[in-house]
N, C-alpha and C positions, 0 to 999 in steps of 0.2 A: 692533308697531311698530318701526321699525328707529331707534335714539337714540344717536349719537352711534357708531355702527359695532356695535350691540349689540341685538339684538331683546329687546323686552319685553312682558311682559302688560300692557295698558292696560286701566284702569278711568274714564277723564277723556273719553269721548268719547260727545256725545248722539246716538250713529247706534243710535238704540234699536232697531229692526227690521231692521238690519242693509242696509238698502236704499244706503249710499254706494257700494260695488262689487258692487251685483249684477248680474249682466249683462244683463239687461234694460233694467236703467237706465243700465248705459254705454251700450248700444247707441242707446238712445232720446236720450240727450245728444248722442253722436256723431251722429245723424242730423241731429237738431235744428241742428247747427251746422253740418252738411255743407249743409244744405237752405236754410237762412237767413243762416247766418255770425251773428258775435257782435254786430253793431250793430243788426241789424233787431229789432223795428220803432225807426224815427228819429222818437222824437218823444213827446210826453205822449199818455197817453189820451185828454185831451179834443180833441186835434189830430189830430195824422197816427199817433199810436202806440198806436191798439186793432188788433185782427184777431179774430176767430172763436176764436182757439184761448185767448185770454186769457178771453174770456166764456165759453166752454165750461168753463173752468176754475174760473171762480166759480159757474157754474151748480152743477157737480156738488159743490164744497165746499160750497156753502150746502146743497145734497139731504142732503149725508153727514152734518152737523152738526146739522140739524134746523129750518133756518132759510130762511125765503122767500128771501132774497138773500145776495149777498156781493161785497166788493170785495177784489180784488188790492192789494197795499203791497210796496214797492219791498223793504224790510228791517223786520225785526222790532222792533229796539231804537226806530230810529224811527217807526216805524208806531203803538207805543203813544203815544209824546209827541204825534203828529201828532193821534189819535185825541182824546184828550184835550183838547187846544190848541182841537179844532176843535168837540167837543161843549159847551164849557161858556165861559159871559163870567164880567164881573165880579159880575153879579148872583146868581151861581150858588154853591154850596156843595158840595163834595167832602168826604166822608167814606169814608177809605181803610184798610187792617190795616197794622198796624205793621210786618210782616216784608215788604212789598211790595218787589219786584225795581226796581232801579235804576230801568230805564227809565218805572217808574209816577213813581218818587220826583221823576226829572227832568221828567217831564211834568208834576208839580204845581206845580214851579217857574215855569213858564210863566201858571200859571193866576193873574189880577189877583184873585178874589174868595177870600174864607173855605176854608180846609180844617182839617178835626177828622182825627185819627189814633185809631184805638181800637186796645185791646190784640191781639196777633195769637189769632186765633181765638176770641175774647172776646164771645159776642154780647150782653152786658149791656154791656159797655163801647161796642158797637156802638149798642146802645140810647140809651144814654144821648147819645153823640156825634149821633144822627140827631134826639133832642130838642132839643138847640143849634142844630142845621143847621135845624130846622123853625121854630124861631122867626125865625131870620135871614131866611129866604126870605120868610117872612111879611110882612117889613119891606121885602123890597127885591122880590119878585115873581118871584124866580129860580126854579130846580129845585134838587135834590139826585141828586148821582150818587154812586153807592157803588163803591168797587172792591176788589176782592180777587182771588186766584189759584186756579185749580183746583187744579194742584199746586205747592208751595212748593218752590223746587227746592235749596234749604238744606238742610230740615228733612225733606223728603220728606212734610210733612203733608198732605193735603188741605184745601184752604178749605172751610168749613163753608155750602156754599151753599143747601141746603134752609131753613138755620135763617134766614140773611139774607133769602130770598123769604118765608118767613113773618112776618117783619117789615113786610112791604109791606101787611099789614092793618092796620096802626098807623099807617103813614109812607107817603107819595106819594115815591118814588125809582125811578130806573132800577137797574140792576145791570150794571155791565161788568165782566166777568171776564177775567183773561189766564191762558191755557189752553197755556202754550208748551210743559209737560212732560206734561200729559194727553191731547193731540189724539193720537190714533194710536197710545195704551198704553191710557187707560182706556175703561171700560165694555163691555158685552157686544160691540158691534162697534167697538172702540175709537175712537168720535165724541166723547170726551171725558168730564171729568172731572162735567158735568152731564149726560151719560146713563148713567154711573156712580151717580150720586146721585138718577136718575130726576127731573130737575127741569129738562129742554130748555126748556119754555115760560116758567120763572120767568127764565130770563138773558133780558136785554133785548139785549145786544151780547156778543156772544163773539167773544174775537180768540185766534188763534195763530198760530205762526212754522212755516215750512217748515226752521228750522235743526236740528231734532231729529228727530223720527219720519222727516221725510219726505226728512233729508238732502241739503237744497239751500239756496237764498236765498231771501228774500222772506216773505211774511207775507199775512194776509188779516182781515177783521172781517166778520161776518155778523149781519144783525138783520134787521129788517122792510125792505121794498121801499121803505117811506118815508125810514126812517133810515139805509138802504144809500144812498140816493139821494142823502142830505144828504153824506154823506162822498162820495161822485163828485165832486159840484160845490162843495163847499167846502173839502176838504182841500188845504191850500196844498201840502203837500210832495210830495203827488203831481198834483195840477193842474200846476205848475210843475216838473214832473222828468220825465226819460225814463222810459218804460213798461218792465216788466219784460223783459230779452234773451229773445226767441222761443226759444233751447234750452233755458233754463231753464225757460218755459212749456211747453215739449213737454216735458220731462224730469218736471217736477211733475204732469202728465198721468198720465204711466205709473207712477209713485211712488203716485198715490192709487190706482190700478188697484189695483196690487199690496196696498197698504194695506187696500182693502175686500175683495179676493179671496182674500186669504192668510190666513188667521186664524190657521194653523200660527206665521208669525212672532211674534205678538202673544203665543202659548203659549208659544213657545219663551224670549220674553224674559223673561216670568211665571216659568217652571220656575227660571231661571237666578236671577232674583231672590229668590223664596222659598228656594230652596238656599242661598242666599249668607247671606239673611238670619236661616237656621233654625239654619246652621253658627256663623254668629257669637256669637248670643244663648245658644247651647249652650255655648260658650266662655268666657261670661261679659262678652261687649263689650255697651256701652251702643249702642243704636240711637238713643236720642231716641225721638221719636212718629211717625217714617215710618209710613204705610198706602199707600204706595206702591211703584216699583221704586226709586224715591232710595233710597240706601243711605248714612246717614252712621253714621261710626262715633266716638264721642267717647272721648277718652284725657285723662287729667291729665297736664298738663304747659305747660312754658313757650316761647317761641320758640326757643332753641337746642335744644330737646329737638324741635320738631316739623321743624326744619330738618335736625337730623341724621337721624331716624327716617324721613325721606320719604327721604333720599338711601341710607341702609341699605337699604331697601325696592328703590329705583331700582337701587342699583350691584350689590349683591350678592346680591337677590333677583330681580332682573329683572322689577317689579312698577312701576309708572308709575300713580300716582292723584294727585287731587288735593288741596292741604292749603289747611284755612281756618284762622285765627288771629284773635287779637285785631287790630280793633276788629270785626269782623263777629260774632263770638263773644266771649262773657267773656273777661276774663284768667284766666291758669291752666288753659285746656281746648287740645286740640288736636281739630280734625276732620277727618279723612280722609274723603272724600267719594267712595263707588264709584257708578259708571254701568252698570248691569248691560244687557246687549246680547241679542240674538237670535244673535250671531257668539260670544259665550262658550259654553263646555264646564263641564260637571263636573267635569271635569278642571282646567280653571281655578279653578272655585271652589275645589277640594281645595287645589291648590297657594297659593291666596291665604290660606286659613285656616291653613294650615301658618304661614307668612310672618309673617302676624298674630301668631298666638300668639308666636311666637318674638321679635317687635321688641316687642310688648307687654311679656314679661317683661324684656328689656333696660331699658325704659324705668323699669319698676317700681325695678329696682337702681341707678339712677343712672348706667347706661352711658353713655349718650349726654350727659347734662350735667355728667359729670366728665372731657369730653374724649377718652375713652379711644377713640372712634370716629374710624376712618378708611377710607374706602372702599379696598375692596382691590384 
């Protein structure tokens, strides 16, 4: 990436499979724009905004993730808010993971009923909250919706989908998962974290975005035909909004084709991710609990250290990565989040390992906190 006139090695783009600049994708995007323009279709799906291409994409997505039907959404963040708003009313109770993404949290804020949070990936905590929820819906006549993520984007941990599904033996609820990071990256075919954990049928409502592995815009939700049709005719953000533009839909069809038919892209992603994580661990870095390609590196330091360290990496090592500090993580910690992609090389990995070792030593010595650092 060119940043302020300098070339940088970037670990901050969710372009997992390298499709953003894939030549076939660029041709498809260009052809879609040439054939239809950016405005078409002019209307909401319920009115004049439907097309055979929108329906084709939905059918292909549903088949790929192992669900009977799917429904396209204009945006990922807005899509999750809309799913939650559409699914529950004041009589229903939501039980959700404590480290859920902001789109889930904002969706919960729209909920007029009760909601209970369980400790991150803690099944016993989830059980206790389900017990509370069950008592409430027994009085209200509502239902229970459990929400978690397939891959948690900050920690890289997989959600405990199979264990949550096991709780259905004792409790009556629907399970909704946000698999933004898992779609295209997890599972034998890339169908998602529910495929990785061999529990496709146990996930009632599957949500994923096109903004990561598909390097596009929009999202989709997949479920039974009955549930998906309920979304089609009741989701206000889609009923009263223009459909996804045709060039994006045409481009997404090509992206999905490449994702399904080119497993070497996913294999390359994982080769880079495992090489990077192995090298970091061998050098003594704390990667937390990640068991996916998301690679968080935890260091001890304050805000002043974090800002100076990342500037040092960017200006003097030519490495661009995301920084996470309090209040997202506890005080006294710095997280550098690395996102491997199929576009990275082993040379990129080795260069990053060397740079991280050097800045970690500087951090330990107080170099950044003593205001000794200034970009060259």
